[in-house]
N, C-alpha and C positions, 0 to 999 in steps of 0.2 A: 471467537467469533468475532475479531477485529481485522482491521483492513493491514495484509501483511501484501497478496498479490493474488491474483483469480486464483482458488483454491486452495490457498495457503494460507489461513487467518486465524489468530490469535483466541483462543475462548476466551479469558477473563482476564483478571490482575488479581491476588490476592496477597495483600498486603499481610502479614502473620502478624501486626498488632492491632488489625481490625475485626470487629467483632463478626464472627459466621468462620474466621481464619483459622478452622480450627482442625485434627486431625483427621484423615479419612477414617470412619465407623470401619468395624469388623464384621463380617461376612455375616449376615442375618440380624444385625443389629439395626435397627429402626431409628434414623436419626431424627433429633427436634428440626421440625417444622423450621427454616429460613424466614426471617422476621427483614423486612426494609429496615435500614438505620436513617433514624429522620438529622444525627448532626453529620454523618455523612450524605448523606443529601444536599446539606448545607454547606459542607466542604467540594463536594461534587462542584457545585454551581459557580464558588468563585476559581476553582481548577478550568471551569469551563469557560469562564470567561478570561481567564488570564491568557490562555492559550488564544482565544479566539483575538484577544489582541493584540498576543503577539504574531501573529498569522498577518491581522493588520497590516500594521507596522511594517515586516518582512515587503508585503507587497507592496506597500506603498514606499520601502526604498527601492525595488527591482525598479518601480515604475519611474521613479524617479533618476533614477540611474539610466534609464533605458531612455527617458524624454530629453536626458540630457547629451546623450550621444546622436539622436537625431536630430534636435532642433538647434545644438550650439556650436555643431560643427567639429564637436570632439570626436566624431566618429570616421571623418574623413583625415583630421589631426595623424590618430591614433593610425590610420593606413599607411600613412606617408612615413612614420612614426618606424615601421617594422619592414619599410621598404628595403633595409639595411640585410636580410635575411635572402637565401640564395632567388634568382627568379626564375625557378625553372616552368615554363608552359605546359602541358599536356593538352592533349584532346581540344587543341585550339581555344583553352581559356582558365582554366584549373590552374591554379597556385599553390599549390599543396603546403609548401613551406610556408608562405603571407598571410594564406587562410588559417596553418596550424597555430602561426605565431599572432593573430590578431584575436584568435578564438583564446586562447592562453593567457592575455591580457585581460580579457574579460573574466575569462574563467577563476581566476587569479583574486580579481578586485570585487567578481559576485558572490566568493569565500570571506575574503578579508569584511566584507558588510554583513555577509549575512552567521558570520561567526560568533558576534556578542550574544544574538535572538537565540543561536543553538545551542549556547554553552546555560545563558539562563532559561531557558523552555526544557529544553533537555537535560539539564542537571542539577542544575539548582530548584526548578521546581519540583521536579521525579526526586529529588528530597527533600525536601523541607514536605512534601504530604506523602512522602513512606513510600515511591514508588520505584524507584533503583537500590539495588544495594550496591552500585559497582562506584570504583576508587575513579581520584579525576584522574591519575593516569591510565586506569583502567577506560573511562572515556573519551581522553584522546588520543588513543592507540586507537581507539573503535573507527572515531571520527576520521584518522589519518586512512583506513582503511576503505572508509566509504568515499573520501577526497579522491585515491587511485584510482577506485572503481569507477566514480563519476566521468573522472578525468579521461579515461579509456574508451567509455564506451560513446561519452556525450564528443570526444575528438572526432573518433569515431567513425560519428553518424554524420558530423558537419562536413568531413571530409568528402564521406559518401554523398552528401548535397550537395556540393558544389562539385563534385566528379560530374553529377547528374545534369546538372544545368548549364554544366561546358557539353559533354556531350550528346545530350539530349536534350536539349533547352525547352522545346514544347513538349512535350510528355513525361518532363521527370520528376512530375507530381503523382504520375501514375505509376512511375517503377519504381518509384520511391515509398509510397504505399504498399507494393507487394514486398517490398525489402522489411521493410515494417514487421509486416505479418511472419516472414521468414525468421525475423531476429528474435521477435515476442516466443514465437515457439522455442527456438534453440535454447535461450535464456531458462524460460519455462522446463525444458527438461534439466539442463545440466543444475537449477538451483539445487536441489539437495545434494547434487555429490562435490559440485565448487565455491557456490557462493555461502549457503549456512554453515558448510564445517571453518570457514576463515573465522567466524563470529560465537558459533559455538561449537559445543562437543557431543556429537552423538554416537549414542548408544544402543547397541541392540537391546530391545527391552526382552527382559529375562522371562521363561515360562512362568505365567500364573492366571489370576482369573481374570485380571484387565487384558494382557494378551488373549486370553483363548476368547475373550467377548470380542475384542476388535476383530479377531480373522472372522469372526461369524458374522460380524457385521458388513467385513468385506464381501465374504462370500455369498449374503443374501444380499449387495450391490452388484454383485457379477464385478466387481474389481480386482482385477488381479495387482496386489502388491510385490514390491520387492524385499519389505521387512517390513517392521516394525519398531521403529526407536523409541528411546528417551534423549532428550535436550535439557542439558545443563541450563536452564531458564536461570537457576535461581543465583550462578553465579555475577551475572549484570543487574537482572531485575525482577524485581515481585512478580513479574505477569506469570499466570500459566496458560502458556500455549499447545494448540495441538491442531496439526495441519494434515492434509494430503499434500503431499508435493512431487514433484516431478511429472514427468510423461513418459507413457510408452514399459521403458527398461526400465528406467529411473523412477516411475513413479514408487511413495514409500509414505507409510505412514509415518507421520512425526508427533511427541505428543511432550510436553516440558516437565520436568522432574518436577515443580512446581505444582502443576497440576497432578499428577502422579501421586503428591505427598499428602494433600491437603484436601482433595476432595475423593466421596465416594464412589464407588465402582459403575452404581449406579449413573452420578452423576459426568464421567467420564465416559460410558457410555452414549448420552444422548448429544454430547459436545462431538466423539468422533461419530457419530450418526448425522450430524447438522454434517461435520463436512466430507463427509461420502455420498451427502445427497447432493452436493455440487459434480459429482462424477454420475448419479445415478442421470442428473439433470441436462448432463453434457455443458455443465457450464463455464468451463476451458474456453471451449470449442464457441461457444456463444461469446462471452466478453472478448476472446482475440477477436472477433468477426466486428464488434462494435470498434472497439478500439483500429480495428485497421479499415473501417469505413470512416471514421471519423476524424483519422491521420490523411484519409485520402482525401476529403472534404476540407479540411485547413492549412492542406499544401495547395488544392487547388485557388483555395482565398488570397494565399499566399504568391503566386502563380499570376495571378490577375493583378493585386497591390503592385510585385515587383515589377512586373513589366509600367504598369502606370507611372509611378514613383521612375525610376529608371528614365524612362523616356522623358519625361522634363525636368528632371533634377539631373544638369549638367555634370555635375562633381563627380557623379558615379559614372566609373567606368566599362560597363555594362552589367548584367547578371550575377557576373563572377565576382565582380569585383570585393573583398574582402568587406568591404563598409557596408556593405547590405544587410550584414549578418544581424548588428542591431534589427532594422526594420524586419527582417524576416522573426524575429522572438517578437518583435512587441505585435504582430500580425497571431501568430498562432496564441500567443499569451491573452489574446482580446478575445478570440476564437474560445480557446479553452474556457476561459472566465464564462462566456456567453453558452458556453454547453452545458454548464459542470451538473446543474441543476438537474438538465435531462438522463445527463448519466448516472447521474448517483441516485436518480428516481427509477432506471431500471436497474442499479445494483441494488439497492431496498427491496424491488418486487423479487430478484434472484435470491437473496440474503432470506426471506419472508418462507418462500419455495423450500429451500434447505428446511426449515423449522420446521415445517406441513414433514417433511420425510421425518425427521427426526422422532417428531410426534409419532407419526403414522408405524414409522415400522419399527421402536422397540414398545411404545404402548406406556411409557414412562413420563407420564404427567407432572408427577410428582416432583421427581427428580430433575427434569425440564426448568420446573419451575423455582426449583430450589437452587440449578445452576445460576439459569438467570439472575436471581435475589443477589446471591454472593455476588455475581459480577457490580452488580447495581454499590452493592458494600464496599464489596473489594476494590474495584475497582477504578472510583469514584466517575461511574459514569449515570450522568444521567440522567432520571429518571421520565422526567417531564420536560425535554428543551425547548425553548420558541418555538413554534411551528416553522417560522419563518428559516432559522435558524435549520432546522432538521431537514428544510425544501432545498435548502442552498447548499449544505454540507456533510450533510449526512449520509455516510453511504451505504450502513445499515440501518433498518427499522430500530430507533429508538427503544430500551430496555422496558419504557411502562408500557410501549404497543407489542414486544414480545410477551411478555406476561399477562396483559391484557387478552390479547391471542389463545395466550395456551389454557385459561380460565373458561374461554369463551369454548375451546374445542372440548374442556372437560367436561363442558355443560351442556355439549351436543351430547357425546360418549355416553351420558348419563343418560340421559331423554332416550337414546336406542336403547337402552341397555332395558329400560322400566319399560319400551311400548311391546 
């Protein structure tokens, strides 16, 4: 139940050496109630602070790079430096070769600048806290895959943006937002068939109790799925992941092997029910709509800033000048930071409603409490983060709030039964 993509979320992290990381009980056996591990919570607070510090350092480094490009003349120097590329000009101003070369230089600079932080945060700290099983070679291979995917998608997005700027200089931002909606839906559709298999092996889940329960949950949620799959999370991480991935004909339920190995059938059921809650509430279309609207507003602001700056800074050769790219990135970055608490607040609301659905549809409050407690212990999930940190950065309710809600829900159900 952590963030991967709309409707595709990690359920928990299960460190084998951590408390409560015990094999699932057999059918009919009553597991001992899971308890919050205070020592693990100390580690969780340290881990959260280190990750937050790394994020701030990364944000600061990116800000410094953009500021240098904008205010030192470096952006214009780089534009002139890539002028050796073919001067193909289409639609009255789009220069795909020079835009691509300019973007590639910035992309490589940002990647090299961020690689030490990615290595320390994603490999060193993950191993130090027992949250990764991956070798350095495996991690580097995954980084290379991510690099290629990001390069392809971001280059296509930038070229498309400058194409729209050249062809539709007054309404480009509107068409850009609509194109974003199409891309999001396409990527959501292709996620389980093209993207996930690049990183994980998906295997049809054999018939058994978990599969039968999952099929019943999907039927109860009126959600058609193409299959139920196990994902080999253990090859890379100790994360226990469950998700409903894909749209329409590609929609399927995916459960991490670590979740299958270490959680009880009841716990797996409430985790999957949470994911199906997103389908019942139509959260994917809602989140796509939110993203499209925010993108439209962001691009409209970019349009205003571009026209104002380009008309007053004569070093720019027009709106389609590749040197405007840092200005676009800076504007969208600031807008995204300002909007982040609102977007995260809406996401927390969506996740809370999925928790409500999991409790109401299964009626297994004890299993929900147990799964959330295991998540806090094994994921090093901070039980009660700082309110300001949760408000700004959390796109899921804190574990403490989710546990408190489930207990309050149990009390209300008890009162109803006694009335």
